[in-house]
N, C-alpha and C positions, 0 to 999 in steps of 0.2 A: 504495499500500499504506499502511495506518496504522500509526505508529509506537507507539500505545499498547501498554503492557505488560499491561494489564489489561482485561478484559471483565466484564460484570457480568449476573447470570441472578437474575430476579425470581420467587420461587416461594412457596407456603404454607409455614407451618410444620410441617405435616402431611407434605407431600411430601419437606421436607428431612429429617424424623425416618426415614421410610421409606427415603430412599437413607442415611443412616447406618448404619441398620439391615443393608440389603443389601449396601453397600458400594461402590456404583454409582448414579449418578443417572441415569435413562434420558428423563426431560422430563416435562414435564405431559402432558395429553390433548392439547391443542394442538400441542405439539412432536410426539408421537407421529403425530397425525393428518398433520402436514405433513412428517414423514420428516427432520426435522432439531430441534437445540436451538437456541431463539431466545435470543439475548443482546443486549445493549446497550453500547457504549462509556458511559464516565461522562457525557457531555453529552446523550446520549439516554435516560438512566435517568427523569429526570422525565416527560418526553413520553410515554413507556411505560407509566409509571405511569397518568398522565391517561387515555390511550387504553383500555388493556387491564385496569386492575385497580381503575376505579372502585367505589367503596361496598364494598371488600372488607376483610378484617379479618385478621389474623394473617400477616403477609406478613414474608419475609426477603428481604434482599439479599445473594446470593453475590460474592464478588471473585474471579476467576478470573485466575491467572497465565498467558498465552497461552504460555510458554515451555515449559510442562508440559504443553501439548495434542498430540494428534498432527497436525503443522502442515498435511499432505494433506486433512484431514477439516473445518478450519477455512476457511470462503470468508466473504469481504464482499460482500454482495449487495444491491442495490437494493430498497428496501421503500419504507415511509412516506415521502409528500412526496418522494421520489427519493433519501432517504439511504442510504448503505451502512451495514447492519446486519450484524454477525457471527452466522454461523449452523454449529453444529458438526454435522457428518454422522457422527456416532458417539455414544456414552454418554459421559457425563463422569466422568473418573475423579475419585474424591474427592481425591485428592492433588493435584490441580490447584487445589483451593479453597485460597485462602491466607488468606481473612476470610470473615466473616458477622455482619451486623448485624440486628437487628430493624427493621421500619419502622413509623412510624405508621398507624393505621386509615386508609384512603383515604375521602374523603368525596367 
């Protein structure tokens, strides 16, 4: 089990704005397709940006407090290069978001 207190979600500014209006984040189209919301540990964020967000603009990084999530819905599962990534099998309650920062455009 990981000892991280936080996990991170990369999304577009428009996805985040929609979530704040609706009061809940249901995930990106990829998340919805896969049946869970994809997150990264802090040391995985750079690789996730490089692999999945190349040439994208208007991105934000959400900082999520793990202890504010329904723990039974959070699973650390093997993904890229055999690394375990956090996946949330639930909608993201905005009360679990403790920080948000705009990311530079990805080249």
